[in-house]
C-alpha positions in Angstrom: 112.2 83.0 132.2 112.4 82.6 128.9 112.4 85.8 126.6 114.3 87.7 124.1 117.9 87.1 125.1 118.1 83.2 125.5 116.4 81.9 122.6 118.2 81.1 119.6 116.2 82.8 116.3 118.7 82.2 113.3 121.0 84.4 112.0 118.8 87.6 112.4 118.0 88.5 116.1 115.3 90.7 117.3 115.7 94.0 118.9 115.8 94.4 122.6 113.3 97.0 122.2 111.3 98.3 119.3 112.2 100.5 116.8 108.9 101.8 116.1 105.9 101.4 118.1 102.6 102.4 116.7 100.0 103.7 118.7 96.5 104.1 118.4 95.5 106.5 120.9 92.2 106.2 120.2 89.4 104.4 118.5 87.3 108.2 117.7 87.1 108.5 114.0 85.4 111.0 111.9 85.7 109.0 108.8 84.5 105.5 107.8 87.6 103.6 105.8 86.3 100.8 104.1 89.6 98.8 104.8 90.2 100.2 108.8 91.7 97.5 110.6 90.7 98.9 113.7 87.1 99.2 113.0 87.3 102.7 114.2 84.4 105.0 114.6 83.2 105.6 118.1 85.3 106.4 121.2 86.1 103.5 123.5 84.9 103.9 127.2 88.0 102.0 128.2 90.9 104.0 126.6 93.5 105.1 128.2 93.4 108.1 130.3 95.5 111.0 130.1 97.7 109.8 133.3 98.0 106.2 131.8 99.0 107.9 128.1 101.5 109.7 130.0 102.7 106.8 131.9 102.6 104.5 128.2 105.1 107.2 126.7 107.3 107.2 129.9 107.7 103.5 129.2 108.5 104.1 125.4 111.3 106.4 126.6 112.4 104.0 129.5 112.6 100.9 126.7 114.7 102.9 124.5 111.9 102.7 121.4 113.6 105.0 118.5 110.1 106.1 117.1 106.5 106.1 118.1 103.5 106.4 115.0 100.8 108.4 116.6 97.6 106.5 114.6 94.2 105.9 115.4 91.1 106.3 115.3 91.8 109.7 114.3 94.2 111.3 116.7 93.3 115.1 116.8 89.9 113.8 118.1 92.0 113.0 121.1 92.0 116.4 123.2 94.9 115.5 125.1 97.1 114.8 122.4 99.6 117.8 122.5 100.6 116.9 126.1 101.2 113.2 125.1 103.4 114.4 122.3 105.4 116.5 124.3 106.1 113.6 126.9 107.6 111.8 124.1 109.7 114.3 122.4 111.1 115.2 125.9 112.2 111.8 126.0 114.0 112.2 122.5 111.6 109.8 120.7 110.9 110.4 116.9 107.2 110.8 116.5 105.1 111.2 113.7 101.4 111.6 113.5 98.7 110.0 111.0 95.5 111.8 110.3 92.9 111.5 107.8 93.1 115.3 107.9 89.6 116.2 108.5 89.8 118.0 111.4 93.1 120.0 112.1 92.6 123.3 113.2 95.4 126.0 112.6 95.9 126.5 116.5 97.0 122.7 116.5 98.8 123.0 113.4 100.6 125.9 115.2 101.6 123.7 118.1 102.9 121.1 116.3 105.1 123.7 114.1 106.9 124.4 117.9 107.9 120.4 118.4 110.0 118.6 116.5 108.2 116.3 114.9 109.1 114.1 112.6 106.5 114.5 109.9 102.8 114.8 109.6 101.5 111.8 107.8 98.0 112.4 105.9 96.1 109.9 104.4 95.4 109.9 100.5 94.4 106.7 99.1 93.9 108.0 95.2 94.8 111.0 93.3 91.3 112.0 92.4 88.8 112.8 95.0 85.8 110.4 93.8 87.9 107.6 94.5 89.7 108.8 97.6 85.9 110.2 98.9 84.5 106.9 98.3 87.4 105.3 100.3 86.9 107.5 103.8 83.6 109.9 103.2 82.8 112.8 101.4 84.9 116.1 101.2 88.0 114.2 102.8 90.4 114.4 99.4 89.9 118.5 99.8 90.9 118.2 103.8 93.7 116.1 103.5 94.8 118.5 100.4 94.4 121.5 102.8 96.1 120.3 105.3 99.0 119.3 103.7 99.2 122.7 102.3 98.7 124.7 105.6 101.4 122.0 107.1 103.8 122.8 104.7 103.1 126.5 104.6 104.0 126.1 108.6 106.7 124.2 108.3 105.5 121.4 109.7 107.1 118.6 107.6 104.8 116.3 105.6 104.1 113.0 104.4 101.5 111.0 102.5 99.9 107.6 103.4 98.5 105.1 101.0 96.5 101.7 101.6 97.0 99.7 98.4 94.1 98.0 97.3 92.0 96.6 93.9 90.2 100.0 94.1 93.5 102.3 93.8 96.1 100.2 92.4 96.0 101.6 89.1 96.5 105.3 90.6 99.4 104.0 92.9 102.0 106.1 90.3 99.7 109.3 90.7 99.7 109.3 94.2 103.6 109.2 94.2 103.3 112.3 91.6 100.8 114.4 93.6 103.5 113.8 97.0 106.1 115.6 94.7 103.8 118.1 93.9 102.6 118.8 97.3 106.1 119.1 98.3 106.0 116.1 100.6 108.9 114.2 101.7 107.6 110.8 102.2 105.2 108.2 101.5 104.4 105.1 102.8 102.8 102.7 100.8 100.6 100.1 103.0 99.9 96.7 101.6 96.4 95.9 102.2 95.8 93.4 105.0 91.9 92.1 105.3 91.4 92.8 109.0 89.2 95.0 110.9 86.5 96.1 108.5 88.4 95.6 105.3 86.6 92.2 103.3 89.3 90.2 101.7 88.2 91.3 98.1 89.8 94.5 98.4 93.0 92.4 98.0 95.6 92.3 95.1 96.2 89.5 93.1 99.4 88.0 93.6 100.9 89.0 90.2 99.4 92.4 91.1 101.9 92.3 94.0 104.9 91.4 92.4 104.4 94.2 89.8 104.1 96.8 92.8 107.3 95.7 93.9 109.0 96.1 90.9 107.7 99.5 90.5 108.3 100.6 94.0 112.0 99.4 93.6 112.8 101.7 90.8 110.3 104.4 92.4 112.1 104.3 95.5 116.0 104.6 93.1 114.3 107.4 91.1 113.6 109.5 94.4 116.3 108.8 96.5 117.3 111.9 98.0 114.0 113.9 97.8 110.7 111.6 98.5 111.4 108.4 101.4 109.4 106.0 100.1 108.4 103.3 102.8 106.1 100.3 103.5 105.6 98.4 107.1 106.2 95.2 104.5 109.5 94.7 103.9 108.8 91.3 103.4 108.3 90.4 99.4 111.0 93.5 98.6 114.1 91.0 98.7 112.7 88.7 95.8 113.2 92.3 93.5 116.2 93.2 95.1 118.6 90.7 96.1 121.0 93.1 97.2 118.9 94.3 100.3 118.5 90.9 101.7 122.7 91.1 102.5 121.6 94.2 104.8 122.6 92.7 108.4 119.7 95.0 109.7 117.0 93.4 107.3 114.5 90.9 108.8 111.3 91.0 106.6 108.1 91.1 108.3 108.8 93.0 111.4 105.7 92.3 114.0 107.2 91.1 117.4 111.0 91.7 115.7 111.2 95.7 115.4 107.8 97.0 115.8 104.9 96.5 118.2 101.4 98.4 118.7 99.8 99.6 121.4 95.7 99.9 121.2 93.7 102.7 122.8 92.7 100.4 125.5 96.6 99.2 126.4 96.6 96.1 124.4 100.1 95.2 123.2 99.9 93.6 119.7 102.8 92.9 117.6 102.1 94.8 114.6 98.7 97.0 114.1 97.3 94.5 111.4 97.8 91.8 113.9 95.3 91.3 116.0 97.1 88.9 118.6 97.0 90.3 121.7 100.7 89.8 123.8 99.6 91.6 126.9 98.2 94.6 128.3 100.2 97.6 130.3 97.5 97.9 132.8 98.6 94.9 134.0 102.1 94.0 133.0 105.2 96.6 132.0 105.4 97.3 128.2 108.9 96.0 128.7 107.8 93.1 129.8 105.6 92.2 127.2 108.4 92.8 124.3 110.8 90.5 126.0 108.5 87.6 127.4 105.3 87.2 125.8 104.6 84.1 124.0 102.7 85.7 121.2 106.2 87.8 120.5 108.3 84.4 121.1 106.5 82.7 118.7 106.7 85.3 115.9 110.5 85.3 116.2 111.5 81.8 115.7 110.8 81.2 112.0 111.6 77.7 112.0 108.4 77.1 113.0 106.8 78.5 109.6 105.1 76.7 107.8 104.1 75.6 103.9 106.5 77.4 101.3 107.3 80.3 104.1 108.5 77.0 106.4 110.7 75.8 103.6 112.2 79.3 101.9 115.7 80.3 102.0 114.4 83.5 102.3 112.4 82.9 105.6 115.6 85.1 107.9 115.3 88.1 105.5 111.2 87.8 104.8 109.6 85.8 106.6 106.1 86.4 104.6 103.5 88.9 106.1 102.5 87.0 109.3 99.7 89.5 109.3 98.3 88.6 106.1 99.4 84.6 107.1 96.8 85.2 109.6 94.1 86.7 107.8 94.0 84.4 105.1 93.9 81.3 107.1 93.8 81.9 110.7 97.3 80.4 111.6 99.8 83.2 112.1 102.6 80.7 111.2 100.9 79.6 107.5 102.9 80.8 104.4 101.8 84.2 102.9 99.5 83.7 100.3 100.7 86.8 98.5 103.8 85.8 97.5 105.0 84.6 93.9 108.3 82.8 94.9 108.8 79.0 94.7 111.3 77.7 97.1 114.1 75.4 97.0 114.4 73.1 99.8 116.3 73.7 102.8 119.6 72.0 103.3 119.8 69.4 105.8 121.9 70.9 108.0 118.8 73.4 107.9 121.0 76.3 106.7 119.8 77.7 103.7 121.9 79.1 100.6 121.3 82.6 101.5 122.4 82.5 105.1 125.4 80.7 103.9 126.3 83.9 101.8 125.4 86.7 104.9 
């Protein structure tokens, strides 16, 4: 059987198990974010049961997944969240939770404070309540700030997550400053992908993306050791920081290479922003899907990329955001339309100038 071990993927190899798995534990949500990738709102009647969630947690442990990010919907609307977290933590998996902050009572916070949780991440998409509430719902901003303050007082490590869009781009510097003021040690900026409920017109221009990555590079250096700045879009970053691409562990787009997503109904996709189903854990093991799914295997072969991404000397340390390519063109292998770079032609032996230096 074709699997992860017997296909040549170029100079960088995908991991035998995901480093990070995003887990949508429920579709239920008490907000209505304009950009929601999962169209969350009502609980899905086909959601994994408690027993199935416990079994999924054990599969993450058995595979050797390093970090599981609990997302949603709104995770705290799932009544069995704590025992599922406990199962992951017993297996020594690093765990974070992302929440909108609208419904996290003190008793649940106290339970988290007794666990070795990596961090509690709260959505803040603006530094002012008017903009943030217009993205999520009325009262969301005050709830988020209050939760961050309560969590910090209880000793829970906290972070902020932001989806960067045209309606909040001007506030990105202020949001990072707010994270510092609230004592957060982590801030994740997710670049917008028009999938789920999100329309194309929320996206940024190519020039704005270049401007953001240059700003983000400088902020990352400024805040080193105080606030960790992260994004799951490590693709175009190599264009503004050439040394970054020399790291042998950098693979650019991580979908199917070092990350995966588990949905509330057991579907496995390569990325939380990519609605391509690679399999379902009700009929296959998670490990089998990761190692052998044609969806996963196809993403790992960057010689199949098209357009500028296929010609680019950075394709093995960037590869373009595959979710964005899919959202814009319907083709997961198409070029990334957000990229500002004009690639040089690949060498006749199919080895690029960058690869010769690695």
